[in-house]
C-alpha positions as CSV (number, residue, x, y, z in Angstrom):
1,F,52.5,70.5,-170.1
2,G,53.8,70.1,-173.7
3,K,51.9,66.8,-174.2
4,G,48.4,68.2,-173.3
5,G,45.7,66.6,-171.3
6,K,46.7,66.0,-167.7
7,D,49.8,68.1,-168.1
8,L,47.5,71.1,-168.7
9,D,45.7,70.3,-165.4
10,A,49.0,70.2,-163.6
11,A,50.0,73.6,-165.2
12,F,46.7,75.0,-164.1
13,Y,47.2,74.0,-160.5
14,Y,50.8,75.2,-160.6
15,A,49.7,78.6,-161.9
16,R,47.2,78.9,-159.1
17,A,49.9,77.9,-156.5
18,L,52.2,80.5,-157.9
19,A,49.4,83.1,-157.6
20,N,48.7,82.1,-154.0
21,A,52.4,82.6,-153.3
22,G,52.3,86.1,-154.7
23,R,54.2,85.2,-157.8
24,I,51.7,86.8,-160.2
25,D,54.0,87.4,-163.2
26,E,55.0,83.7,-163.2
27,S,51.5,82.6,-162.7
28,A,50.3,84.8,-165.6
29,K,52.8,83.3,-167.9
30,H,51.5,79.8,-167.1
31,F,47.8,80.9,-167.5
32,E,48.6,82.4,-170.9
33,R,50.4,79.2,-172.0
34,I,47.4,77.1,-170.9
35,L,44.9,79.3,-172.7
36,A,47.1,79.3,-175.8
37,A,47.6,75.5,-175.8
38,K,44.0,75.0,-176.9
39,P,42.9,78.2,-178.5
40,Q,39.9,76.6,-180.2
41,I,38.5,75.5,-176.8
42,F,36.7,77.9,-174.5
43,Q,38.5,77.1,-171.2
44,I,35.9,78.7,-168.9
45,T,37.4,77.7,-165.5
46,V,40.9,78.6,-166.5
47,A,39.9,82.0,-167.8
48,Q,37.6,82.7,-164.8
49,T,40.3,81.8,-162.3
50,Y,43.0,83.8,-164.2
51,V,40.7,86.9,-164.3
52,K,40.0,86.6,-160.6
53,I,43.7,86.4,-159.8
54,L,44.4,89.4,-161.9
55,V,41.6,91.5,-160.4
56,D,42.6,90.5,-156.9
57,N,46.1,91.7,-157.6
58,G,45.0,95.0,-159.1
59,R,45.8,94.1,-162.7
60,L,42.6,95.3,-164.1
61,E,43.7,96.1,-167.6
62,Q,45.3,92.7,-168.0
63,A,42.0,91.1,-166.7
64,L,40.0,93.1,-169.1
65,K,42.2,91.9,-172.0
66,V,41.7,88.2,-170.9
67,I,38.0,88.7,-170.8
68,S,38.0,90.4,-174.2
69,N,40.1,87.7,-175.8
70,Q,37.8,85.0,-174.4
71,R,34.8,86.8,-175.7
72,K,36.2,86.4,-179.3
73,K,36.1,82.6,-179.1
74,G,32.6,82.4,-180.5
75,E,29.0,83.5,-180.7
76,N,28.1,82.1,-177.3
77,T,31.0,83.7,-175.5
78,S,30.3,87.4,-176.3
79,R,29.0,88.1,-172.7
80,F,31.6,86.0,-170.9
81,M,32.0,87.4,-167.3
82,E,29.7,90.3,-168.1
83,S,29.4,91.5,-164.5
84,E,33.1,91.4,-163.9
85,Y,33.7,93.1,-167.2
86,R,31.4,96.0,-166.3
87,L,33.0,96.3,-162.8
88,I,36.5,96.3,-164.2
89,R,35.6,98.8,-166.9
90,G,34.0,101.1,-164.3
91,K,37.1,101.0,-162.0
92,L,39.4,101.7,-165.0
93,D,37.1,104.6,-166.1
94,E,37.2,106.0,-162.5
95,S,41.0,105.8,-162.3
96,H,41.4,107.6,-165.6
97,S,39.1,110.5,-164.7
């Protein structure tokens, strides 16, 4: 993982495996490390997978934060996962009413 390249791929698959095993906290740590390893690169697949895992496990605020952080990557990313963002925002608004 620390060397980049293929190690990031391995970390991605490991993070997914952890999530599939229900180890969401551990999985999240790995996803965060992967995204932080190349902050200048918009890692679409990693971010989308991470958000889906978070949503599927009821971690809506955390998912919203990931989407928001990815949207700050550049001009072309401002609408990243727009439909998911709206859905999550709606669910959070409902739960706070």
